[in-house]
N, C-alpha and C positions, 0 to 999 in steps of 0.2 A: 782353916784352914784343909785337913783332909774332904770333910766335907766339899767343900769345895770343889777339892781337886776332883773326887767321884761324882759329882756333878755339871763338869766344865760342860760336855756335851749338849746339856740341857742350856748351857747361857748358851752356847751359840745358838740350838734354834731360837734364841726369844736377841739373840740379838741379830740373826737374816730376819725375820718378821722386823724387826725397825727397822731393821736397811729399808726391804722391802715396800715396806708405812714411809718412808722418808722418799724412798725415792719416787712414790706414786705421790706423794703431795709440791712434790718437785715438779715436774711436766702434768697436773692434775690435768690429767685425757677427758674427764665429764665435764669439764668446762668449755673445751672446742668440739665435743660431740661423737671422739672420734675412740669410745667403748664399742658402743654396740656396729662395726663395720666391717665385711670382707665376709670371712665364712659366720660371725658371727650372730650376722643381721636372720642365717636360718637357722642355728640353735635354738635363738631366741624364740622366735618367732612364733611357736603356740602356745607362752603367757601372753601375750597381750592380748593374740585372737583370740585366745578360748577363759580371761577372764575378765577382757577388755569388754573384747564386741563379740564375745556371745559366737563365735562361730568361728569354728575350725576348717568351716570349706572354701574359710576366703572371697565370701561371697562381697562381701562390706565391703570391699578395693575396687566395686563398680562405681562406688559411689562416691569411695574418698580411693582416686586412685595414686595421690600422695606418697602411701604408703605401701605406696607395691614396691618401690623401692629399698623400703627400710625393712621389706620380709623376703626377699628373695624366694619369692614362688617358682614354679615353670609351672605354665596350663601345656594341660596333656592333649590326645587331641580328641577325647571326648566332653571337651571345654571346661572342664576341671581346672579348679588349680592346686598346688599340690607344695606343701613343701618338700623339699630334697633329704634334711638331715631329721636323723630321728629323735622322738622329743624327748631324747637320753640328758643331755644338756640344760634341754629345762626343769627337769625334774631335780638337778640338779641348781640350778640356778633359783627356782622357786622359793624358799625362806628368805634368801634377802633380795627375792624381786616384793613377796606379800606388803614387807616390811618396810621398802619405796613403795607401795604403794597405798599404801596404809597411811603412809606420814605424806607424802601428796593428797590421798584426802583428806587431809583437814588442813595444811597450808597451804594458801588463796594461791600462796606469790609460785606455788610452779601446777603445770598441767599434770593431771589423774590418765594422761594416754601411754604410756610406756617408755617412753622414750625423752624426758624430762630428766634432766640430772639429774633426782632421789636416784634414778634407774641405770643412767650408768655406771653411781658407786658405786651403789650397789653389788653392780656388778662386776663391776673392779675391785672391792674390797673383799669381795665371795672368794676369787682366784687368791686372796691372802690365807681364807678362809682354810681350805684345801690344798694349800704349799702348809699352813702348817699343820695340820693334821697329816698331811705327808710325812714329815716332819717328824715327829710325837711317833708316826706306827717305824719307820725307816729304825730308828733309834732303839725301837725297843726291838727288833729284830736283830740288828747289830751286836746290841749289849747282848747277845747269846753267844756270840759266837769268840767279840772280843776286848783287846780293853779298850780302857776309856778312851785315851791318849787318841789310839784308830779313830775309835767310833763319833770323835769330834769332831777330825780334820778331814771324815770321810763326811760328812754332812755338812761340813763345807766347802768342800770340793762338789757333792754336788750341786749343794742351792747355788753357790757361788763361781765353780769353777766351771760351768755349760751353760746348755742356753736357756734355763733350767730357768732362767736369773732374768732373764729378757720378759720369758710368756709368763713371768711372775709381776712382770711389773709394766712393760711400755706394752704388750697384749695380753693384755692380763686370761681378760675374760675365752681366747681361746680354750680348747679340749685339754691343751698338755698339762696343768697346774691340779687341774681335776683328773685327769687318766693318773697321772704320778704317784698320787691318793692312793686312789681303787686300786691298783693294782700294788700297791707296797703294802696296804691294808691283805688282800686276797694274799701274799704270799705267807706272810705273816699270818692271818687264818690258817690257812693249811698248813701252817707250821703246829700251832693247834688242835688241827682236825688229828692230823695223826697221833698226835701223843694221846688223844680223848675223842674220840669217836662218839658223836650220839646225834641228838635230834635235831637237837640248837645246833650243836657248829656243821648240821650239814644244809641245815635251811640258812644259816647264815653264808656258809660258799655260798650256796644257789644259787643266791637272793644277786646276793657280790656281783657274780659268775656272768649270771646274764645285764648288770648291771653293764658292767665293766664292757663285753657281748654290743650290747645295749646305745654306748654312746659311743664306741668304735668298731665296730665287725670286725675289723680285722686283731684287732687284740682278743680275739678266741684262743687264740694261740696260749695262754695263758692257761689254757688245760694243760699244756703240759708241765707245768709246775704239777697243777694239782697233781695228777697221775702220777708222774715219774721224782717226784722226791721221795728223797731217802729209798732210790733205787741203785743200791750199785755194782747190782751185776746180775745177771740172767734171770737165776732166781729168785731173786725180791721181784724182777716183772710179773713173773708166772704167779709170785704168792701176793703179789700186788694186783692180779686180775680174780685171783681165785676170791680175796676181800670182798670184791668189790660186788662178787658173783655171789656170796654166800650173805653175805648186808643188802643184801638187790635195793632193800625199805631204803636205804641212805641214799640209793641210787636213783629211785625213784623221786624221796625228796628233794634230789638235788634240780632235778627235770621240773618237776614241778612249781619247783621255784623260777629255776630262767626263764620257762615261760610264761609265768604269771606275770614278770616282768615287758615280757612281751605283747604281752596281751592288748596295752592299750593302739600300739603299734600296729597291732593285725586289724584290728577290729578300723582304728583311722585308714589304712590304706587300701579296706574293704570298702571302708565309704566313699576313698575317693577314687578311685581306683577301677573296683568292683574286684580285684584280687587278694586275697591275703596276706601271701607274700610276693615285694613286688620290690626289684630292684629299682632303687631310686636315680642312682647312678645315671642309668640307661637315658634321663632325658637329657642331661648334658652331655653326653656323648662320649661317658668319662669310662672306663678299664680298666682291667689287667692285661697286660702279654708275659703269658708267663714264662713261651717258650723266648722268651728275651729281655731278659731280668740285664737291667745294668748297676752290678755287683760292685764294680768296678771304679762306677766312678761314681756310684754311690757310697763311698767308702771312702776315696783315695782321690778321688779329682781335684780338680781349684774350683769349679763352678759349684760346685755344693757339697764337697765328703765328709763326712761324718770323723774321720777324721782328721782331718784337715784344720777344720773350726772349731770342733772340740778335742783338742788331742788329748784330754782325761780321760774318753773314752777308749781311745786305743791301750789303754794302761790297765783298763779295767777289761778291755776283750782278750788283753795278753795273760791277765791275770786269773779267767776260767780254766787255762791250763792247772795253775795250784794246785784248782781246786780237787785232783784228782787223786791226791796224796793227802790232803791238807785237811778238806774240809769236802768227802764225800760224798753228803746226804744230797750237794748241791748240785756234784759234776756236771752228773747226765741234764738232769733240767734246764739249766741253765742255758748248758752250751747247748741242745738243741731247743732251745724257745729263739736261743740268740742265730741261729742258724736261721731258722725259721723265718725271723719274723726282719732279719737279711734281705732273705728272696725274699717275701712276700709284698715290704715297701721297694724295693729294686722295680717289679715285676710292676707298679700303676706306673702311668701313662707319662703322667706327670713325678716324675720318683722325686723332684727336689723340691718338690709338695708346695709350688706356687714361690710367691714371694714372702719369706725368711731368713728368719737369721740361724745358718746353718741350720742340719739338718733336724725339724721338727718334731721328724714322726719317729724319733728312736727319742726323745725324752719319755715320755707315758713310761721307757722299762728302766729308768734312772733310778729305780726305787731297786728293782732285781744285780742293776750292773755292779751299788755299790759294794754289793756281797763281796764278787773277785776284785775291787777297786782296795776294797779293806784288806783283804788278803794276802797281796801287791805290798802292802804295807809290813803287812805282819810277817812274812815270809823277811823282809828288808828291815826291820828290827832286832833280826835273828842275824844279822850281819854287822862288823864292827864300822867300815865306810859308810854302807847302805841303810842302815839307823838311817845318817842323816841326810841323808844324800837324797835319799825316797823322798820325804816329806818338805827337804827343801824344792826339789823339783814341781812338787804337788801346786806349794806354794807360787813356784815362778807361771801354770797351768793360770792358775786361780788368777793372778794379774792380769795375764793374757788375757784372760775367756772376756773381764771385765772393760781392759783394752779393745777389746776389738768389737762387744755390744758396742760400745758408744763411737767406733768406730762404723759401725753399723746407721746408727742413730744420725748420722752426722753423713752419709751416703757414700762412705768410701770404702763401703765392702756393699757392692752391687744384694739386690734383694732378690731376684732374681736364680740367673749365673753371673761368677766369674771362667777365668781367665787367668795361663799363669805370668805370663802380661802384667794384666791387670792389677795383679792380684799382689804381684813384689811392688809394682808401680807406688802402690798403697802402702805398702809394710809396713810397722812402725808411724805409719803416717792418719796424724787425725779427721782428717778433709782429704777429700781427693783431689789431683792435679789437675791442670785443667787436658794436659793427655790422656791423664786414666781412661777421658768419658772416648775417644775417640779408639780405645783398645776393647771396648763391654762390645761384648757376642751377647744375645740373650737366645732364649730359644723361638723359635718355628712353633706353637703349640699348634697350630691346626695342620703339623705334617707329627706335632708326638703326638696325638691320637689316636693317628695311624699304627706309633712305633716305632716311627721318624725320627731321629734324634737331631736334628742342623742348627749350628750356629750361625748365628745371622746377627748382621748395626742393629740396633732398635731402627734407624730410618727401613732398613730395609725393611725390620719386619711389619715397618709402617704400612709403607709399597703390598706386604700381599696383602695385610690386613684388610687396606682397605680394597684392594683388588679383589677379596674373593668375595665380600661386603659385594661389591657392585654385581658381581657375579652371580651370586644365590640369587640377588634380586631379578637378576634378569631369566635365569632358569625356574625363577617361577611365573614369569610373563611367557614364557617357552611353554609351560602346562599347562598356560589359559588355551592356547592356541590349538586345538582339533588340526586342523591339517597338520604341524609340527607330530602330534604324537603320532597320529596313524603312515605318516612316510618316517618316521623313527619304528615303530612297530616293525614295519617291513623291510627296515634298516637290522637290525636288532634280530629276526629268525635266523633261527641255526646258530649262531653265532654268539661265543660265550660271551657275551656285556647284556648286562642287565636296563633295563632303561634311563633309572637315574644318575648311568656312567653315558650312556648316550649323551643322556640332555647335558651332563657338565661337560661334557668334550667340545656337543656343540656349541653351547653357551660359552663354554672360554676360545674356540676359532673368534665369535662373534661381538665377542666384550670391546674387543679394541675400538670399533667400529664406535659400537652404545657412547664408550668413554670418551671417545672424542666430542661429542654433543653434550657432555657434560663436564668441560671445559673451563667455566667460571664457577663451579660449584667444590669441583677437585680444589683447587687452587686455593679457595676458601677455608678447605680443611686443610691444606700443607702452613697456606699461612695464617693459620686460626694457635694452628700444633705446636709449643715452645721453642722443643728439641726441635722438631722438621724445619722449620722456618728458622733457626738458628744452625740449620745443615746447610740451608740454602744461603745464605749469607756467605758462608768459609767457604763454599763453591763458588759464591762472587767473588769473590775476594783472592782464591787462588789462578782459578784463571783469569782475575781483572777484567770481568763482563760483566753490564749494568746487572741489579740485582733480578727487573725481566727476566732480565733472557736465562738465568741459573736457573729463576722457575720454572721458564722455560721445557729446558732442560730436565727439570725432573718432573713433571709433567706425562713427556713423551716417554724417559725410559714407563713409567707406571702404564701406559696404555698402550709399549711395542713391548712390552713383554707376556710371558704365557706361563705361570706356576699351573705346571699341569699335574705334581706332585698329587 
């Protein structure tokens, strides 16, 4: 009995793994071909390009354009096709990809093309492996400081009480399980490094640091875990700096290993773009707005607030301040890392990180946040009432997270943005009400790329996207007209207005006339869109007019509007 009690946290890990496998086999997304989708297409594309097609320049896409949509490349001004993301995730997928590829070559029932069922299964279960790795090292990390029952409960809370549970199952091939594992192992390695500084540990820390930054560059912030661990005062900080100055050989080893991991990426960028270092997301018009961080929204908003949809992490965040007296070696590194992480993620143009369950960008740091969460339980265990209340609250929040996860899969939580009315309309409801969809407001992505955050109805977003699409095509037409360009050059001389701005303004004013000539085409776009067509039907019923009249009203609303922002 004592042996079981002492290894209860290990049992919890295996229970979590069994639950993950059960959910994976219940939804079996690999059969519907929805494992390699969205961002995963880009993360994964290095593997089939390099191993199956033997062409990282992606020239084979010219002969097989159907694969283009499977890889999500961008076409550069020089004509080359480029994978936007780094090769980091492909590196982590690679052992499982090779197993799937070998199996597909042997079994004639499956195409060895990188996209048949064995490859999807391999990616799905690779996430389970990295989740297990992360939980194993998180257990080792927690057991250094906390009692067995706290370790077990925190493991369960992190794996089942946060959005990590969703990204270990329904969208397993996304980066988050992998990053969770890498950063958790890194934190454990940092502690071992300071206990025993050696070349071996320096190699491990440098290589893993490089891999973490390669997979998700913003996670380079774990540098502060490395620099500040066990720094409790200013004198400790100066001593730490002197340590690295005196043992610069260790620093050099770390730097070399860091860049060694990045070397293939540098060569890839040089080959495709002609530059050794290239900000690939510029091709997607994606950037940070450092002067406009959406901190309140990213933490507390109904839209996608971290603490609203993952309330366990609010407890963990508050637990950071308990570390100052109870676990001093972790206080400054975790506090500074967390503050900077919140600032960086909230400065990204799409601070809600697209269609996602909760604020997925923070999942990567849950191995770090587990320490202050455990500290809350440890502090509560020393108070008579809180000793039982704190674990009970955690268990309720674990249940609530699993319920919210089901809500999300049923559409009761919107994948982009929620709002106060929509949130409470579906609160504790598994399925969305009919009124919910009228309450939903979504981000205008075009404006968001400019750092302007405006909530609009889904139909209004469709109107704007359609109008802007035609406007941009018209701009390209104007660019081919020398007379228009010459007149605009005269118009912009001595005026603080670029040629692109002048073209956009001219096209915006003229596009209404152009759209009138495309009435049938636009109406077909509306009627073929399920949600848009539903809106037109509602408009007809509400105003007691024929459907065609409602369709005309919607068409005129589009062509008579100027979206100049």
